[in-house]
N, C-alpha and C positions, 0 to 999 in steps of 0.2 A: 495562352488563354486565361481569364479567371476563372476557376469554380464555382459551380452556378450555386445561388442559393438555398437550391435540395439538398446539395450534396451537403455542402456547409451544417444546414440543419441536421445531416442524416447525420452525418461525421461527428458532430456536438451531440448528438443523442447516444450515439456508443461510444464515444469516451467516458462517458458515463457508468454502461455497463459492464457488469461484474460474474463473472460465468462462475460458479462453484460448481462443483461436484462431490460423490462420493451421498447415499443415499441418509445418514442421518444428517449430515451439515443441509441437504435438501430440505431434507422434511422438517429440522428446525425454521427456515428460513421462509419457505410455506407459512409454517405458524405464524409468523408473525406477521400479525395486518399490519405494521409500522410501515413494515417496506413495500416497495414498487416493485411487482415481479411484472416481466417481460413476456417469458416466454419456461416453458418447462420441455426438457429434451429428452425424450427416453428412448432404449435400444427395444427396437422392434424384440430379439430375442429374450430378453425379458420374463421369467416366469410371472403371472402376474400373484407374486405374493402381498401378504394385508398390506404392509407398508405401499407398495407400489399403489395399492386401490388407495390408500389412504390419501397420496399425495395427490391420483386424479379424481376425487373426488372435492380436496380441496382446492384444487387449478379449476375445477364448474362451479362452486361454491363462489368463489371470486375472479371469476371471469378472464379468466389466463388460458393463453395458447396451447393448445396441447403440441408436441411435432415431432415425430418418428423415426427412426433412423434404424440403418443398419449402425455394426458393431462399428465399424471402419467412421461413416460419417460422426457418428456419437463421439467419437476419439479424437476428431479435429477439434469439435466442437469444445470438448470437456480439458485437451491438450494435456490429459492422462488419464490414459486406458486405461495402463496398470491399476489406476485407484477409483476409478472414474465408476466401476461396480451400476453402467446401465445407467445411467440417470445424471444430469444436468439442467441446470438456471441460470438463467441471463436473470441478475439484480440491477436496476435502475435509483444508482448511489448518487446525488443532488451532491454529493460534497468532493464526489471525483470529480478533476479538471488537468486541465495542461493549464502552464504559467502562466501564459497571455490570460487565461479568464480569469487568475490568481490577482496576480497582476493589479489588473482594473479593478480589483472589487477592495483591493485592502491596499491601505495608503503604509500604515506596521504592522510590521509583522516579526514574531520567533518562528523558521523553520528548521526543524533537521528532516539533515539529506546522507540516503543513504548510500554507502559506497560499496557494493560488491557481500552483503548481508547477507547471507545464502542458508541460515537455519531459520524455518517458519515459523519458530515455536519461540524464537526470538522479535519475528518480525513481529510476531501477537502483542508479545510482550513491548514492543516497544510501540506499537500502535493505543496499548491498555492505558500505558504512563503519560504520553501524548496528551490525549485525551483529558486524563486527570490533571496534568497539570498547566503551563503553561506556556503550549507550544500549540500554533494556531494553522501547523498543515505537515504533511509527512512528505515528502519529495521520492518518488519508490522508481528507481528503475526499472523495466520493463522485460532488463536481457540481464543478464550475469547476477542475476540476484532472487533472494529470494522472493515467491510471488505467494497472489492471495490463496491461499489451500485452507482445505478444514481444519489441518493443524494451526494455521497463523488465525483461525479465525475462533478454535475454540478456542487458545492461547490470547486472544486479546476478549475475552471476557462479553462477548457481542457488542463493545466499543468502536470492531473497524467501523460500524453502519453509522457512525457520529463524528467520525476524526475525518477533517480535510487531505487527501488523499493527491498529488500532483503525481502524475504517470508522466515517467519521458523516455524517450530513446535513446537518448543522448547526454547524458547526466553532464560530460565535461561543456557541452553546450547549452546546457540550461540553465547550467550555475554560473557561466560568463552574461548571458542574457540577466538574470538579477544580478550579478555583480554591476554590470553596462547597466544598471538600472540604480544603485546606491547601494544597495546591500555588502556588508560586512561579512565573510567568509571566515569561517573558525574551523578550522582539520582538528579534532582531539586525538590527540599522539600520546601513549605513553614517553617517549622520549623528548615535548617540549620543557622547555625552559621555565613556562607562564603559565602563573596558576589560574586556572578557572574561574576562581572565586575574584580575583584580585584584578577585573576588567569593568570595564565600566559600559554597559554592552548600548550599540546607536538603536535608531525605533525599527529598521530593518537589519537583521538579525540572522546566519543562515550557519548551523552549528552542521560538522560533515561527520559523520559515524561510520569506520570504516571495516573491513570484514575479520571476520571474528579471531584469524588469525595471523593474517597480513597487516590489517592497519590498514587506512585511507593510504590510496595508491598514489604514488608517485607525481604522477598530472596531475593531480585532484587540489593534493597537499600542495602544488606548486602554485597553482589560481586562487588559493584561500589567504587572506590578508597576516594569518598567524595561524600559527599551531599552539596549541594550549593541552595544560595535562593536567588529571584531576587528583593531586598530590594521596600518594598512600604509606604508610609507615607497614612496617616490620615486614622488610626484602620484596611484598605485593607489587609482581609486576605491573598486573592488568589488571579491568577489571572486566566483567562479561558485558557484551555491549550492548545489551537490555538494563540491564544496571545505569551506566553511562550517563542512557538514555530520559531514564526518569531522574536520577541530579540536576540533568541540564530542563529537564520540566518544569521542577522546580524552582529555580535554581532565583 
């Protein structure tokens, strides 16, 4: 049975919704009138302190729906009960999407795919470098990796809201899909013999960056066309993953 048009439209909408949490992060987003806000979520147990009063006033002024929840319900929305501080915010990001949508809208591209990058500050800095450089999208797994959080947003210096991000629940499957449609995949590895600067990259290129300690996983590396390395001097074995992303972004 095929999904109804209404269901598909609703799914497409929520694929573009990013939920952030934490009072400072939510306040900054509410104050940014360039952002489209879907809903403000507040815990019923919050004390009515000035910052929450300001949030509600801005939401009222901008016509943003406010939903009140018990602590448990709010934690299911924020997915971080320990750090949400009783607030969450749904932001609609037109730059978020899935691989089918991206492929249909882009003939040529350079993408950075993240395989197990777990530090949210690294994620934020990667987003910032990619937004500034020649990268068309970031491929971000929804499991086993850092997600968009107040730390990532802060490290991105606001560029998160400008950078196309493709979300995937199965990185291997998504990379296979790109590869089947003509993309060349390159795994970054400090052990690779091939110098990243000595390549002529095609119109559809994906660079895969791995975990801060373990690098690119073996199954993902095996899927790639080739492994490439950034040559280093003085016995340095590896670079921070965000630094590697910066070098690729300006390649």
